[in-house]
TIVOBA-81136 format. One record per residue (C-alpha): x, y, z; residue number from 1. Coordinates in Angstrom, 1 decimal. Layout:
REM TIVOBA-81136
{x->X | y->Y | z->Z | balum->NUM};
...
***
This chain:
REM TIVOBA-81136
{x->-33.5 | y->13.2 | z->12.3 | balum->1};
{x->-36.2 | y->15.8 | z->12.2 | balum->2};
{x->-35.7 | y->19.1 | z->10.5 | balum->3};
{x->-35.9 | y->21.0 | z->13.8 | balum->4};
{x->-33.3 | y->18.7 | z->15.5 | balum->5};
{x->-30.1 | y->20.5 | z->16.6 | balum->6};
{x->-27.4 | y->19.0 | z->14.4 | balum->7};
{x->-23.6 | y->19.7 | z->14.9 | balum->8};
{x->-21.3 | y->19.2 | z->11.9 | balum->9};
{x->-17.7 | y->19.0 | z->13.1 | balum->10};
{x->-15.5 | y->20.1 | z->10.2 | balum->11};
{x->-18.1 | y->22.0 | z->8.2 | balum->12};
{x->-15.6 | y->23.8 | z->6.1 | balum->13};
{x->-13.8 | y->20.7 | z->4.8 | balum->14};
{x->-14.8 | y->18.8 | z->1.7 | balum->15};
{x->-16.9 | y->16.2 | z->3.7 | balum->16};
{x->-18.4 | y->18.5 | z->6.3 | balum->17};
{x->-19.4 | y->21.2 | z->3.8 | balum->18};
{x->-21.1 | y->18.6 | z->1.6 | balum->19};
{x->-23.1 | y->17.3 | z->4.6 | balum->20};
{x->-24.0 | y->21.0 | z->5.4 | balum->21};
{x->-25.2 | y->21.6 | z->1.8 | balum->22};
{x->-27.3 | y->18.5 | z->1.9 | balum->23};
{x->-29.0 | y->19.3 | z->5.1 | balum->24};
{x->-29.6 | y->22.9 | z->4.1 | balum->25};
{x->-31.2 | y->21.7 | z->0.8 | balum->26};
{x->-33.5 | y->19.5 | z->2.9 | balum->27};
{x->-34.5 | y->22.5 | z->5.0 | balum->28};
{x->-32.8 | y->21.6 | z->8.3 | balum->29};
{x->-32.7 | y->24.9 | z->10.1 | balum->30};
{x->-31.0 | y->24.2 | z->13.4 | balum->31};
{x->-27.5 | y->23.3 | z->12.3 | balum->32};
{x->-24.5 | y->24.3 | z->14.5 | balum->33};
{x->-21.0 | y->24.9 | z->13.1 | balum->34};
{x->-17.8 | y->26.2 | z->14.5 | balum->35};
{x->-14.6 | y->27.1 | z->12.7 | balum->36};
{x->-11.3 | y->25.7 | z->14.1 | balum->37};
{x->-10.4 | y->29.2 | z->15.3 | balum->38};
{x->-13.7 | y->29.4 | z->17.2 | balum->39};
{x->-13.5 | y->25.9 | z->18.7 | balum->40};
{x->-10.2 | y->23.8 | z->18.8 | balum->41};
{x->-11.5 | y->20.3 | z->18.8 | balum->42};
{x->-8.0 | y->19.1 | z->20.1 | balum->43};
{x->-8.7 | y->21.0 | z->23.3 | balum->44};
{x->-10.8 | y->18.9 | z->25.7 | balum->45};
{x->-11.9 | y->21.8 | z->27.9 | balum->46};
{x->-13.2 | y->23.8 | z->24.9 | balum->47};
{x->-15.0 | y->20.8 | z->23.5 | balum->48};
{x->-16.6 | y->20.0 | z->26.9 | balum->49};
{x->-17.8 | y->23.6 | z->27.2 | balum->50};
{x->-19.2 | y->23.7 | z->23.7 | balum->51};
{x->-21.3 | y->20.5 | z->24.2 | balum->52};
{x->-22.5 | y->21.6 | z->27.6 | balum->53};
{x->-23.7 | y->24.9 | z->26.2 | balum->54};
{x->-25.0 | y->23.8 | z->22.8 | balum->55};
{x->-26.4 | y->20.3 | z->23.6 | balum->56};
{x->-26.5 | y->19.0 | z->20.0 | balum->57};
{x->-28.9 | y->16.1 | z->19.4 | balum->58};
{x->-27.1 | y->14.7 | z->16.3 | balum->59};
{x->-23.4 | y->14.9 | z->15.5 | balum->60};
{x->-21.5 | y->14.3 | z->12.2 | balum->61};
{x->-17.8 | y->14.0 | z->13.1 | balum->62};
{x->-16.2 | y->15.0 | z->9.8 | balum->63};
{x->-13.3 | y->17.0 | z->11.4 | balum->64};
{x->-9.8 | y->15.6 | z->10.9 | balum->65};
{x->-6.3 | y->16.4 | z->10.0 | balum->66};
{x->-6.0 | y->15.0 | z->6.4 | balum->67};
{x->-3.5 | y->14.9 | z->3.5 | balum->68};
{x->-2.0 | y->12.8 | z->0.8 | balum->69};
{x->0.9 | y->10.3 | z->0.8 | balum->70};
{x->3.7 | y->12.9 | z->1.4 | balum->71};
{x->1.9 | y->14.8 | z->4.2 | balum->72};
{x->0.9 | y->11.5 | z->6.0 | balum->73};
{x->4.4 | y->10.2 | z->5.8 | balum->74};
{x->6.1 | y->13.5 | z->6.8 | balum->75};
{x->3.9 | y->14.5 | z->9.7 | balum->76};
{x->3.3 | y->11.1 | z->11.3 | balum->77};
{x->3.1 | y->12.3 | z->14.9 | balum->78};
{x->0.8 | y->15.2 | z->14.1 | balum->79};
{x->-1.6 | y->12.9 | z->12.1 | balum->80};
{x->-1.8 | y->10.4 | z->15.0 | balum->81};
{x->-2.0 | y->12.9 | z->17.9 | balum->82};
{x->-4.3 | y->15.5 | z->16.4 | balum->83};
{x->-6.8 | y->13.0 | z->15.0 | balum->84};
{x->-6.9 | y->11.0 | z->18.2 | balum->85};
{x->-7.5 | y->14.2 | z->20.2 | balum->86};
{x->-10.3 | y->15.5 | z->17.9 | balum->87};
{x->-12.3 | y->12.2 | z->18.0 | balum->88};
{x->-11.6 | y->11.4 | z->21.6 | balum->89};
{x->-13.0 | y->14.8 | z->22.7 | balum->90};
{x->-16.0 | y->14.8 | z->20.4 | balum->91};
{x->-17.0 | y->11.2 | z->21.0 | balum->92};
{x->-16.6 | y->11.4 | z->24.8 | balum->93};
{x->-18.6 | y->14.7 | z->25.1 | balum->94};
{x->-21.3 | y->13.3 | z->22.8 | balum->95};
{x->-21.7 | y->10.5 | z->25.5 | balum->96};
{x->-21.5 | y->12.9 | z->28.4 | balum->97};
{x->-24.1 | y->15.2 | z->27.0 | balum->98};
{x->-26.5 | y->12.4 | z->25.8 | balum->99};
{x->-26.3 | y->13.1 | z->22.1 | balum->100};
{x->-29.0 | y->11.0 | z->20.4 | balum->101};
{x->-26.7 | y->9.8 | z->17.6 | balum->102};
{x->-23.2 | y->10.4 | z->16.4 | balum->103};
{x->-21.7 | y->9.4 | z->13.0 | balum->104};
{x->-17.9 | y->9.0 | z->12.9 | balum->105};
{x->-16.3 | y->9.3 | z->9.4 | balum->106};
{x->-13.2 | y->7.3 | z->8.8 | balum->107};
{x->-11.2 | y->6.5 | z->5.6 | balum->108};
{x->-10.6 | y->3.5 | z->3.4 | balum->109};
{x->-6.9 | y->3.5 | z->4.5 | balum->110};
{x->-8.0 | y->1.7 | z->7.7 | balum->111};
{x->-7.9 | y->-1.6 | z->5.7 | balum->112};
{x->-4.8 | y->-3.8 | z->5.5 | balum->113};
{x->-2.4 | y->-2.9 | z->2.6 | balum->114};
{x->-2.8 | y->-6.3 | z->1.0 | balum->115};
{x->-6.4 | y->-7.1 | z->2.0 | balum->116};
{x->-8.4 | y->-9.0 | z->-0.6 | balum->117};
{x->-10.4 | y->-6.8 | z->-3.0 | balum->118};
{x->-13.0 | y->-5.5 | z->-2.9 | balum->119};
{x->-12.6 | y->-4.4 | z->0.7 | balum->120};
{x->-15.3 | y->-5.8 | z->3.0 | balum->121};
{x->-16.0 | y->-4.3 | z->6.4 | balum->122};
{x->-14.9 | y->-7.5 | z->8.2 | balum->123};
{x->-11.3 | y->-7.2 | z->6.8 | balum->124};
{x->-10.6 | y->-4.5 | z->9.4 | balum->125};
{x->-7.6 | y->-5.5 | z->11.6 | balum->126};
{x->-6.8 | y->-8.6 | z->9.6 | balum->127};
{x->-3.3 | y->-7.5 | z->8.4 | balum->128};
{x->-0.6 | y->-4.8 | z->8.3 | balum->129};
{x->-1.5 | y->-1.3 | z->7.2 | balum->130};
{x->0.1 | y->0.7 | z->4.4 | balum->131};
{x->3.2 | y->2.2 | z->6.1 | balum->132};
{x->3.0 | y->5.7 | z->4.6 | balum->133};
{x->-0.4 | y->6.5 | z->6.2 | balum->134};
{x->-0.3 | y->4.1 | z->9.2 | balum->135};
{x->-0.6 | y->6.8 | z->11.9 | balum->136};
{x->-3.7 | y->8.3 | z->10.3 | balum->137};
{x->-5.2 | y->4.9 | z->9.8 | balum->138};
{x->-4.6 | y->3.9 | z->13.4 | balum->139};
{x->-6.3 | y->7.0 | z->14.6 | balum->140};
{x->-9.4 | y->6.2 | z->12.5 | balum->141};
{x->-9.4 | y->2.6 | z->13.6 | balum->142};
{x->-9.3 | y->3.9 | z->17.2 | balum->143};
{x->-12.4 | y->6.1 | z->16.4 | balum->144};
{x->-14.4 | y->3.1 | z->15.1 | balum->145};
{x->-13.5 | y->1.0 | z->18.1 | balum->146};
{x->-14.2 | y->3.9 | z->20.5 | balum->147};
{x->-17.8 | y->4.3 | z->19.0 | balum->148};
{x->-18.3 | y->0.6 | z->19.4 | balum->149};
{x->-16.9 | y->0.6 | z->23.0 | balum->150};
{x->-19.3 | y->3.5 | z->24.0 | balum->151};
{x->-22.1 | y->1.6 | z->22.4 | balum->152};
{x->-21.2 | y->-1.6 | z->24.4 | balum->153};
{x->-20.6 | y->0.1 | z->27.7 | balum->154};
{x->-23.0 | y->3.0 | z->27.7 | balum->155};
{x->-25.6 | y->2.2 | z->25.1 | balum->156};
{x->-24.6 | y->5.1 | z->22.9 | balum->157};
{x->-26.0 | y->5.1 | z->19.3 | balum->158};
{x->-22.6 | y->5.9 | z->17.7 | balum->159};
{x->-22.0 | y->4.7 | z->14.2 | balum->160};
{x->-19.0 | y->4.6 | z->11.8 | balum->161};
{x->-18.8 | y->5.0 | z->8.1 | balum->162};
{x->-15.8 | y->4.6 | z->5.8 | balum->163};
{x->-15.8 | y->6.7 | z->2.6 | balum->164};
{x->-13.7 | y->5.8 | z->-0.3 | balum->165};
{x->-11.4 | y->8.4 | z->-2.0 | balum->166};
{x->-13.4 | y->11.6 | z->-2.3 | balum->167};
{x->-13.4 | y->14.7 | z->-4.5 | balum->168};
{x->-15.7 | y->17.7 | z->-4.9 | balum->169};
{x->-16.1 | y->21.3 | z->-3.7 | balum->170};
{x->-13.6 | y->22.6 | z->-1.0 | balum->171};
{x->-11.0 | y->20.0 | z->-2.0 | balum->172};
{x->-7.3 | y->20.6 | z->-1.3 | balum->173};
{x->-5.2 | y->21.4 | z->-4.4 | balum->174};
{x->-1.9 | y->21.9 | z->-2.7 | balum->175};
{x->0.5 | y->19.6 | z->-4.6 | balum->176};
{x->2.5 | y->18.8 | z->-1.5 | balum->177};
{x->-0.3 | y->17.3 | z->0.5 | balum->178};
{x->-3.4 | y->16.9 | z->-1.7 | balum->179};
{x->-4.8 | y->13.6 | z->-2.9 | balum->180};
{x->-4.4 | y->12.2 | z->-6.4 | balum->181};
{x->-7.5 | y->13.5 | z->-8.2 | balum->182};
{x->-7.2 | y->17.2 | z->-7.1 | balum->183};
{x->-3.5 | y->17.1 | z->-7.8 | balum->184};
{x->-4.1 | y->15.8 | z->-11.3 | balum->185};
{x->-6.8 | y->18.4 | z->-12.0 | balum->186};
{x->-4.4 | y->21.2 | z->-10.9 | balum->187};
{x->-1.5 | y->19.8 | z->-12.9 | balum->188};
{x->-3.5 | y->19.5 | z->-16.2 | balum->189};
{x->-5.2 | y->22.9 | z->-15.7 | balum->190};
{x->-1.8 | y->24.6 | z->-15.2 | balum->191};
{x->-0.2 | y->22.7 | z->-18.1 | balum->192};
{x->-3.0 | y->23.8 | z->-20.4 | balum->193};
{x->-2.8 | y->27.4 | z->-19.2 | balum->194};
{x->1.0 | y->27.4 | z->-19.8 | balum->195};
{x->0.9 | y->25.5 | z->-23.1 | balum->196};
{x->3.2 | y->22.8 | z->-21.6 | balum->197};
{x->4.0 | y->19.7 | z->-23.7 | balum->198};
{x->3.7 | y->17.1 | z->-20.9 | balum->199};
{x->2.3 | y->16.4 | z->-17.5 | balum->200};
{x->4.1 | y->14.1 | z->-15.1 | balum->201};
{x->2.2 | y->11.8 | z->-12.8 | balum->202};
{x->3.5 | y->10.1 | z->-9.7 | balum->203};
{x->4.4 | y->6.4 | z->-9.7 | balum->204};
{x->3.7 | y->3.8 | z->-12.4 | balum->205};
{x->0.1 | y->4.7 | z->-13.0 | balum->206};
{x->-0.9 | y->1.1 | z->-12.3 | balum->207};
{x->-2.5 | y->1.3 | z->-8.9 | balum->208};
{x->-6.3 | y->1.4 | z->-9.0 | balum->209};
{x->-8.5 | y->3.8 | z->-7.0 | balum->210};
{x->-12.2 | y->4.3 | z->-6.5 | balum->211};
{x->-13.6 | y->7.9 | z->-6.4 | balum->212};
{x->-16.8 | y->9.2 | z->-5.0 | balum->213};
{x->-18.2 | y->12.8 | z->-5.3 | balum->214};
{x->-18.6 | y->14.4 | z->-1.9 | balum->215};
{x->-22.2 | y->15.3 | z->-2.6 | balum->216};
{x->-23.0 | y->11.5 | z->-3.0 | balum->217};
{x->-21.1 | y->10.8 | z->0.2 | balum->218};
{x->-23.2 | y->13.5 | z->2.0 | balum->219};
{x->-26.4 | y->11.9 | z->0.7 | balum->220};
{x->-25.2 | y->8.5 | z->2.0 | balum->221};
{x->-24.3 | y->9.9 | z->5.4 | balum->222};
{x->-27.7 | y->11.4 | z->5.9 | balum->223};
{x->-29.3 | y->8.2 | z->4.7 | balum->224};
{x->-27.3 | y->6.2 | z->7.2 | balum->225};
{x->-27.9 | y->8.7 | z->10.0 | balum->226};
{x->-31.6 | y->8.0 | z->9.5 | balum->227};
{x->-31.4 | y->4.2 | z->8.8 | balum->228};
{x->-28.3 | y->2.6 | z->10.4 | balum->229};
{x->-28.0 | y->1.9 | z->14.1 | balum->230};
{x->-25.5 | y->-1.0 | z->14.4 | balum->231};
{x->-21.9 | y->-1.5 | z->15.7 | balum->232};
{x->-19.0 | y->-1.9 | z->13.3 | balum->233};
{x->-18.8 | y->0.2 | z->10.1 | balum->234};
{x->-20.4 | y->0.8 | z->6.7 | balum->235};
{x->-18.3 | y->1.3 | z->3.5 | balum->236};
{x->-19.4 | y->4.2 | z->1.3 | balum->237};
{x->-18.2 | y->4.1 | z->-2.3 | balum->238};
{x->-19.0 | y->3.6 | z->-6.0 | balum->239};
{x->-18.2 | y->-0.1 | z->-6.1 | balum->240};
{x->-15.8 | y->0.3 | z->-9.1 | balum->241};
{x->-12.4 | y->1.7 | z->-9.7 | balum->242};
{x->-9.9 | y->3.0 | z->-12.2 | balum->243};
{x->-6.1 | y->3.0 | z->-12.7 | balum->244};
{x->-4.3 | y->6.2 | z->-11.9 | balum->245};
{x->-3.1 | y->6.3 | z->-15.6 | balum->246};
{x->-6.6 | y->6.0 | z->-16.9 | balum->247};
{x->-7.8 | y->8.6 | z->-14.4 | balum->248};
{x->-5.0 | y->10.9 | z->-15.7 | balum->249};
{x->-6.2 | y->10.3 | z->-19.3 | balum->250};
{x->-9.8 | y->11.1 | z->-18.2 | balum->251};
{x->-8.7 | y->14.4 | z->-16.5 | balum->252};
{x->-6.6 | y->15.3 | z->-19.6 | balum->253};
{x->-9.6 | y->14.8 | z->-21.8 | balum->254};
{x->-12.0 | y->16.8 | z->-19.6 | balum->255};
{x->-9.5 | y->19.7 | z->-19.2 | balum->256};
{x->-8.7 | y->19.6 | z->-22.9 | balum->257};
{x->-4.9 | y->19.3 | z->-22.5 | balum->258};
{x->-3.2 | y->18.2 | z->-25.8 | balum->259};
{x->0.2 | y->17.1 | z->-24.4 | balum->260};
{x->1.8 | y->13.9 | z->-23.2 | balum->261};
{x->1.4 | y->12.0 | z->-19.9 | balum->262};
{x->4.7 | y->11.0 | z->-18.3 | balum->263};
{x->5.0 | y->8.5 | z->-15.3 | balum->264};
{x->7.6 | y->9.2 | z->-12.7 | balum->265};
{x->8.5 | y->5.8 | z->-11.3 | balum->266};
{x->10.8 | y->7.3 | z->-8.6 | balum->267};
{x->7.7 | y->8.4 | z->-6.8 | balum->268};
{x->5.7 | y->6.0 | z->-4.5 | balum->269};
{x->2.6 | y->4.1 | z->-5.8 | balum->270};
{x->1.1 | y->3.6 | z->-2.4 | balum->271};
{x->-1.4 | y->0.7 | z->-1.9 | balum->272};
{x->-1.8 | y->-1.3 | z->-5.2 | balum->273};
{x->-5.6 | y->-1.3 | z->-5.1 | balum->274};
{x->-8.4 | y->0.1 | z->-2.8 | balum->275};
{x->-11.8 | y->-0.8 | z->-4.0 | balum->276};
{x->-14.7 | y->-0.8 | z->-1.4 | balum->277};
{x->-17.2 | y->-3.6 | z->-1.2 | balum->278};
{x->-20.4 | y->-1.6 | z->-0.9 | balum->279};
{x->-22.9 | y->-4.5 | z->-0.8 | balum->280};
{x->-23.8 | y->-3.7 | z->2.8 | balum->281};
{x->-24.9 | y->-0.2 | z->1.9 | balum->282};
{x->-26.5 | y->-1.3 | z->-1.4 | balum->283};
{x->-28.6 | y->-3.9 | z->0.4 | balum->284};
{x->-29.9 | y->-1.1 | z->2.6 | balum->285};
{x->-31.2 | y->0.7 | z->-0.5 | balum->286};
{x->-28.6 | y->3.4 | z->-1.3 | balum->287};
{x->-26.4 | y->3.7 | z->-4.4 | balum->288};
{x->-24.1 | y->6.5 | z->-5.7 | balum->289};
{x->-25.6 | y->8.6 | z->-8.5 | balum->290};
{x->-22.7 | y->10.6 | z->-9.9 | balum->291};
{x->-20.4 | y->8.9 | z->-12.5 | balum->292};
{x->-16.7 | y->9.7 | z->-12.4 | balum->293};
{x->-16.7 | y->11.5 | z->-15.7 | balum->294};
{x->-19.7 | y->13.6 | z->-14.7 | balum->295};
{x->-18.3 | y->14.4 | z->-11.3 | balum->296};
{x->-14.9 | y->15.4 | z->-12.6 | balum->297};
{x->-16.6 | y->17.6 | z->-15.2 | balum->298};
{x->-18.6 | y->19.3 | z->-12.4 | balum->299};
{x->-15.4 | y->20.0 | z->-10.4 | balum->300};
{x->-13.5 | y->21.2 | z->-13.4 | balum->301};
{x->-16.2 | y->23.7 | z->-14.2 | balum->302};
{x->-15.9 | y->25.0 | z->-10.6 | balum->303};
{x->-12.1 | y->25.5 | z->-10.6 | balum->304};
{x->-11.0 | y->25.9 | z->-14.3 | balum->305};
{x->-10.3 | y->29.6 | z->-13.9 | balum->306};
{x->-8.1 | y->29.2 | z->-10.8 | balum->307};
{x->-4.7 | y->30.8 | z->-11.2 | balum->308};
{x->-2.1 | y->28.5 | z->-9.7 | balum->309};
{x->0.9 | y->29.9 | z->-11.6 | balum->310};
***
């Protein structure tokens, strides 16, 4: 990408899209196109067709998606499948129709089988059954990967796919009913400290292990791959190490400065036992994450610690 190229970021107000936008702006890209969902409904094929025909972007980051945590994924199964399929079908197809130079599709680590060997290698895709609670979302994302490859095979489109691990950072979702685990923990500990509570309850046993990447590191990796990766298949983006949910809770407790007790609620679901990305493919290309988990959580805490959630 050159700094004068017209770049469209789909989903620029979400955590991923906003991080990519910040990264490009910091690098002096001055021809970035964005649309809010009220300005452009990506589920509407006619609106998307008109947008691409009018704007003619040269590069596209497809970071728009309907996202949520375990409860949201499991409750709104039809919505997660339908809306994500519509968004990516419309954007990918119009990128082909309007001769976009390159498109990057962002997926999720939940595309991998529930019981796949760890760490998760790119070739483990479609080798086993998915985690049932987020299967509709995962199936939509798998369809997006395969769609990019199919358009590459049939039409020669330079469409690439990347799979981020669990993310956190600015513009995260802190709604306790449909957020992911790290923002949920941050909110719980901040509120508990504000209220002088004696304990914080975390979901499940605390034993599952998860990997976390700051969204600014993800954005840097995405821009790096947009400039350096032009192959079918997908590339994992992650830290390459993980932490148990209980240890994560202890780290958040320490950063927030909460003095009470951590209680595990084993009536709540654990989800997948472990999700660690194998990032050797990306590392071998010359990119590694810079932000440690402790440093990243501290940055986020400093941004949100005065939020009033009571």
